[in-house]
Structure formats: structure tokens, C-alpha cells
C-alpha positions as CSV (number, residue, x, y, z in Angstrom):
1,M,27.0,4.9,9.6
2,C,23.7,3.6,8.1
3,Y,22.1,6.7,6.8
4,S,19.1,4.9,5.4
5,A,17.8,1.4,4.8
6,Q,15.1,-0.6,3.2
7,V,13.9,-2.9,6.0
8,W,11.3,-5.4,7.0
9,A,8.7,-2.6,7.6
10,D,5.8,-5.1,7.3
11,W,5.7,-6.6,10.8
12,R,4.3,-9.8,9.5
13,R,7.7,-10.7,8.0
14,Y,9.0,-11.2,11.5
15,R,6.7,-14.1,12.0
16,K,9.5,-16.1,10.3
17,Q,11.6,-15.3,13.4
18,G,8.7,-16.2,15.7
19,G,7.8,-12.5,16.4
20,E,4.5,-11.6,18.1
21,L,3.1,-8.1,17.5
22,D,3.2,-5.6,20.5
23,I,-0.3,-4.4,19.7
24,K,-0.5,-2.1,22.7
25,G,2.8,-0.5,21.8
26,F,1.7,0.3,18.3
27,V,-1.7,1.6,19.6
28,R,0.2,4.0,21.9
29,L,2.4,5.2,19.0
30,I,-0.5,5.7,16.7
31,D,-2.5,7.6,19.4
32,E,0.5,9.8,20.1
33,M,1.5,10.6,16.5
34,G,-1.7,10.2,14.5
35,G,-3.0,13.7,15.0
36,R,0.2,15.4,14.1
37,P,0.9,16.8,10.6
38,G,3.4,14.7,8.7
39,W,3.0,11.7,11.0
40,I,2.8,9.4,7.9
41,R,6.3,10.3,7.1
42,K,7.5,9.0,10.5
43,L,6.0,5.5,10.1
44,P,6.6,3.7,6.8
45,K,3.6,3.0,4.6
46,A,4.4,-0.8,4.6
47,T,4.2,-0.7,8.4
48,R,1.0,1.2,8.6
49,D,-0.7,-1.0,6.0
50,S,0.4,-4.2,7.7
51,L,-1.2,-3.0,11.0
52,L,-4.6,-3.2,9.3
53,D,-4.3,-7.0,9.2
54,V,-4.1,-8.1,12.8
55,R,-7.0,-10.6,13.4
56,T,-7.6,-10.3,17.1
57,E,-9.9,-8.1,19.1
58,E,-7.0,-5.9,20.1
59,G,-5.8,-6.0,16.5
60,M,-9.2,-4.6,15.3
61,A,-8.8,-1.7,17.7
62,L,-5.3,-1.1,16.3
63,A,-6.6,-1.2,12.7
64,K,-9.3,1.3,13.7
65,A,-6.7,3.7,15.2
66,V,-4.6,3.4,12.0
67,R,-7.6,4.1,9.7
68,E,-8.6,7.1,11.8
69,A,-5.1,8.5,11.8
70,N,-5.0,8.0,8.0
71,R,-8.2,9.9,7.6
72,A,-6.9,12.7,9.7
73,A,-3.7,12.8,7.6
74,E,-5.7,12.9,4.4
75,V,-7.7,15.9,5.7
76,M,-4.5,17.7,6.7
77,L,-2.9,17.0,3.4
78,R,-5.9,18.3,1.4
79,D,-6.0,21.4,3.5
80,E,-2.3,21.9,2.9
81,L,-2.8,21.5,-0.8
82,Q,-5.6,24.1,-0.9
83,A,-3.6,26.6,1.2
84,Q,-0.5,26.2,-0.9
85,T,-2.5,26.4,-4.1
86,D,-4.0,29.7,-3.0
87,R,-0.6,30.9,-2.0
88,L,0.8,30.0,-5.4
89,T,-2.1,31.6,-7.3
90,A,-1.6,34.9,-5.3
91,A,2.2,34.9,-5.9
92,E,1.8,34.3,-9.6
93,A,-0.7,37.1,-9.9
94,V,1.9,39.5,-8.3
95,L,4.7,38.2,-10.5
96,A,2.6,38.7,-13.6
97,G,1.7,42.3,-12.7
98,P,3.7,45.5,-13.2
99,K,5.5,45.2,-9.8
100,P,6.8,41.7,-9.2
101,T,8.4,41.3,-5.8
102,K,11.0,39.2,-4.2
103,K,8.4,38.0,-1.7
104,A,6.1,36.8,-4.4
105,A,9.0,34.9,-6.1
106,N,9.8,33.3,-2.8
107,D,6.2,32.4,-2.1
108,Q,6.0,30.8,-5.6
109,R,9.0,28.6,-4.9
110,I,7.9,27.5,-1.5
111,A,4.3,26.9,-2.5
112,T,5.4,24.8,-5.5
113,D,7.7,22.7,-3.3
114,K,5.0,22.2,-0.7
115,I,2.3,21.3,-3.2
116,S,4.6,18.7,-4.7
117,R,5.4,17.1,-1.3
118,A,1.8,17.2,-0.1
119,Q,0.5,15.6,-3.4
120,R,3.1,12.9,-3.2
121,D,2.2,12.2,0.5
122,L,-1.5,12.1,-0.4
123,D,-0.9,9.8,-3.4
124,D,1.2,7.5,-1.1
125,L,-1.6,7.5,1.5
126,V,-4.4,6.4,-0.8
127,R,-2.7,3.9,-3.1
128,T,-2.9,0.2,-2.3
129,E,0.1,-1.3,-4.1
130,L,3.4,-1.1,-2.3
131,L,6.6,0.3,-3.6
132,D,10.2,-0.2,-2.4
133,R,10.2,3.3,-0.8
134,D,7.3,2.2,1.4
135,S,9.8,0.2,3.5
136,R,12.6,2.7,3.6
137,I,13.6,4.4,6.8
138,Y,15.8,7.3,7.9
139,P,16.9,8.5,11.3
140,G,13.9,9.7,13.2
141,N,11.5,7.2,11.6
142,Y,9.7,4.5,13.5
143,V,9.9,0.8,12.5
144,P,9.2,-2.7,13.8
145,V,12.1,-4.4,15.4
146,L,12.5,-7.7,17.1
147,V,13.3,-8.1,20.8
148,A,13.1,-10.9,23.4
149,E,10.6,-10.8,26.3
150,G,10.8,-13.8,28.5
151,D,10.4,-16.9,26.4
152,R,9.0,-15.1,23.4
153,Y,10.0,-12.8,20.6
154,V,8.1,-9.5,20.3
155,V,7.9,-7.0,17.4
156,K,7.9,-3.5,18.9
157,P,7.7,-0.1,17.3
158,M,10.9,1.9,17.9
159,R,12.4,5.1,16.6
160,Y,15.6,4.8,14.6
161,Q,17.7,7.1,16.7
162,C,18.4,6.0,20.2
163,R,17.8,8.2,23.2
164,P,19.4,6.2,26.1
165,A,17.4,6.0,29.3
166,G,18.5,8.7,31.8
167,K,19.7,11.1,29.1
168,P,17.9,14.4,28.5
169,A,15.6,14.8,25.4
170,M,18.0,17.3,24.0
171,Y,20.4,14.5,23.2
172,D,18.4,14.0,20.0
173,T,19.8,17.3,18.7
174,K,23.1,17.4,20.6
175,Y,24.0,13.9,19.3
176,P,22.1,13.4,16.0
177,G,24.3,10.4,15.1
178,T,22.9,8.1,17.8
179,Y,21.0,6.0,15.2
180,N,24.3,4.1,15.0
181,A,26.5,2.6,17.7
182,R,30.1,2.0,17.0
183,R,31.5,-1.4,18.0
184,D,34.6,0.3,19.5
185,N,32.3,2.4,21.8
186,L,29.9,-0.2,23.1
187,E,31.6,-0.3,26.5
188,G,31.8,3.5,26.5
189,F,28.8,5.6,25.5
190,W,26.6,2.5,25.1
191,K,27.7,0.6,28.2
192,D,24.2,0.7,29.8
193,L,22.6,-1.0,26.8
194,F,25.3,-3.3,25.5
195,G,24.8,-6.7,27.2
196,H,21.4,-5.7,28.4
197,T,18.8,-4.5,25.9
198,H,19.4,-5.9,22.4
199,A,17.2,-5.8,19.3
200,L,17.3,-7.1,15.7
201,L,16.5,-5.2,12.6
202,V,16.2,-7.0,9.3
203,V,17.5,-5.0,6.3
204,D,17.2,-5.8,2.6
205,T,19.5,-3.0,1.3
206,F,21.1,0.1,2.9
207,Y,22.3,3.5,1.7
208,E,25.3,5.7,2.6
209,N,26.5,9.2,1.8
210,V,29.9,9.2,0.2
211,E,32.0,11.7,-1.6
212,G,31.8,11.4,-5.4
213,P,34.6,11.9,-7.9
214,D,33.7,15.6,-8.2
215,G,33.9,16.1,-4.5
216,K,30.1,16.4,-4.1
217,N,28.0,14.1,-1.9
218,Q,26.3,11.1,-3.5
219,V,24.1,8.4,-2.1
220,I,25.2,4.8,-2.7
221,Q,23.0,1.8,-2.3
222,F,24.5,-1.4,-1.0
223,T,22.9,-4.8,-1.4
224,P,24.2,-8.3,-0.6
225,R,25.0,-10.1,-3.8
226,D,23.2,-13.2,-2.4
227,R,20.1,-11.1,-1.7
228,E,19.8,-12.7,1.8
229,P,18.2,-10.3,4.3
230,M,20.7,-8.8,6.7
231,L,20.2,-9.6,10.4
232,V,21.4,-6.3,11.9
233,A,22.5,-6.3,15.6
234,C,21.0,-3.3,17.4
235,L,20.8,-1.8,20.9
236,W,17.6,-0.2,22.3
237,S,16.4,1.7,25.3
238,H,13.1,2.6,27.0
239,W,13.2,6.3,27.8
240,T,10.9,8.0,30.3
241,D,10.7,11.7,31.1
242,P,11.5,12.3,34.8
243,A,9.3,15.4,34.7
244,G,6.5,13.4,33.2
245,K,5.8,15.9,30.5
246,L,7.1,14.0,27.5
247,P,5.8,10.6,26.3
248,D,7.8,7.5,26.8
249,L,10.1,6.6,23.9
250,D,11.4,3.2,22.7
251,S,14.3,3.8,20.4
252,F,17.3,1.9,18.9
253,A,20.6,2.2,17.2
254,A,22.2,-0.2,14.7
255,I,25.7,-1.4,15.6
256,T,28.5,-0.7,13.0
257,D,31.9,-2.1,12.6
258,E,34.9,-1.5,10.4
259,P,33.9,-1.5,6.7
260,E,33.8,-4.5,4.5
261,P,36.5,-4.2,1.8
262,E,34.0,-3.5,-1.0
263,V,32.2,-0.9,1.1
264,A,35.5,0.9,1.9
265,A,36.4,0.8,-1.8
266,A,33.1,2.5,-2.6
267,G,34.1,5.3,-0.2
268,H,32.4,4.5,3.1
269,D,34.1,3.8,6.4
270,R,31.5,1.8,8.4
271,T,29.3,-1.3,7.8
272,I,26.3,-2.5,9.9
273,I,26.9,-5.9,11.6
274,N,25.1,-8.7,9.9
275,I,24.9,-11.6,12.3
276,K,24.3,-15.2,11.4
277,P,20.9,-16.8,12.0
278,E,22.2,-19.2,14.6
279,H,23.3,-16.3,16.8
280,V,20.0,-14.5,16.9
281,D,18.8,-16.0,20.2
282,A,22.1,-15.4,21.9
283,W,22.1,-11.8,20.7
284,L,18.6,-11.1,21.8
285,R,19.1,-12.8,25.2
286,P,22.5,-11.4,26.2
287,N,24.5,-12.3,29.4
288,P,25.9,-9.0,30.7
289,A,28.5,-11.0,32.6
290,N,29.9,-12.5,29.3
291,L,30.5,-9.6,26.8
292,A,33.2,-11.7,25.2
293,A,30.4,-14.0,23.8
294,L,28.8,-11.0,22.2
295,Y,32.0,-9.9,20.6
296,A,32.4,-13.4,19.3
297,I,29.1,-13.1,17.5
298,F,30.4,-10.0,15.8
299,D,33.6,-11.8,14.8
300,D,31.6,-14.6,13.3
301,K,29.3,-12.2,11.3
302,R,28.3,-12.8,7.8
303,H,30.3,-11.4,4.9
304,P,28.2,-11.3,1.8
305,F,29.7,-9.2,-1.0
306,Y,27.9,-5.9,-0.9
307,E,27.2,-4.8,-4.4
308,H,26.8,-1.0,-4.8
309,Q,25.2,1.4,-7.2
310,L,24.2,5.1,-7.2
311,A,20.8,5.4,-5.6
312,A,17.9,6.3,-7.8
């Protein structure tokens, strides 16, 4: 599995691969998510900030949508901070009185946690310098990925957890692991996508949950020793609601293979497939009648040594 990754969240980095921004796709995503509480946690800060620098007429409309969504998020976060501060003050007053209650203790704990989270989100929203975590994604997050459309490459916003076309929306909860696609199941569960709709995600480092020496879970960070960006083979799907009640969804899954030896030694049983640069075009423009050629790309994948350390 690939539980989390630090990726090329800034869409401009895909220009190296010839990627053109799908402005309309990002506008639709911002319009759909921008008014919701917590939307900034769904789209990495590095992505949101990079969308402010698209120098076309359509790009200016996109930048305006992002700024408006950011302002709405700031208002919601300040309201949340005030509400939770009031809740904390009330709880502490009860706890300091003659009859402290279990409810007050619970309110104190919850309010303290929510204040910390809201303050961090607010600080992240307003700061201008970027940190590594601004490019990190988890299942359910949206991120720029590269696809082929006709004779060009396009950078599209997609959710990192694939909902295949034709499947019900409840698949998101019934099959929460669909952010990864196992190589040995590509002609099974993923048969409608494999050989048809391929994407590329560029990853700098990835994180996995493993069992520590004490039997408890720990998060391990894996990074190629050569520090070369990983070109990760992905499948994607465009989902529409047959009832017309839910918005369209573009989503993807990263393909995983048997683990590299050093990854297995660190305690994890899968590794994302890191294809060679010379295979990018063949991967993004697959021939469904020649699946063997796609498996050959996997067999010829890159094998950098993946150094690992406990995640901070």
C-alpha cells in the first residue's frame, strides 16, 4: 500500500513532462469544495498556491476562485476558533467550581484539540513559505496528476482513492483501500481501467504503516537514495452519478507490486511501481489489445535503493 506520499503537488512541476493545466477541471473542483468546512485539508497547500499563478484569462478566473475559497475558509476557521474557545472557557469554569463534571472534562479535551487543529489550519492558510507537509497527500485528498488527451499531456485534479465508473458511491467506504491497485489484480477488479485510462503521479517520498519492534504501529518514510522523483504508474476513472444527484468525480489509484527487498526488510509488503522516463508515453497512451507491453513496463521499472527512517 502507499498510505501517504509527498508528491508534485505544485502543478507547474509537471511542465517538465509537457503537462498543460486543466483549468476548467480545477475551477469545478474549487467551486464544488470551496464552501465546505475543511476543504483546505483536501487539496494540498502547494497545489492551492500554485493555482494562483496561471497567467491566462481562464487562469485569472481560477485564481479568483481560489482566493475566494481561501477567504471563506479563513472565516470558517476564525469562527471555529471562537466557538471552541468559548466552549473551553465554559468547561474550565465548571471544572474549577465545586461540582466538576465528566461532560466538562470531555468538552475541555475536545475544545483543546479542535483549537489546536483550527489554529494550525489557519496558520497554514495565511503563511507564504512552503513546508514539506504542504505537498503531502493521504487517501481522500485531491492532487494534480498527469494524463494523455489526444496529442497532449494534461494536469488534472483527481482524488487519491479511485471510485471506478459504474460502481456505487458507497464503494468509498465498502472498499477504503482503492487508493492502491495491486498488480496481480489489474485484470480482475481493475480490468475496466487497466489498458484504458492511465495516469502518472510523481512522488518524492512515501510513507507506510508497519509494525514496530514493540508490536505497535509506526510510520516509516521511504526515499530513493538517488533522490530522483518516482514516476508512479496509476489508473484513473471518471465517475458520474446515474441519478444525477452527486457531482462527477475523477479519481485514481497507484499501482503496487511485490516489495523491493529493502522495503520488505523494513516491514512492508508492497511498493509502488516506479517506471522509467522512457516508458511514460507508452504508459499514458496504452493499447488495450497489448497488455503484455504494459506488464513489460512494470518488469523494466526502476529499482532505486529506498532508504527508510521513522517519520517525524
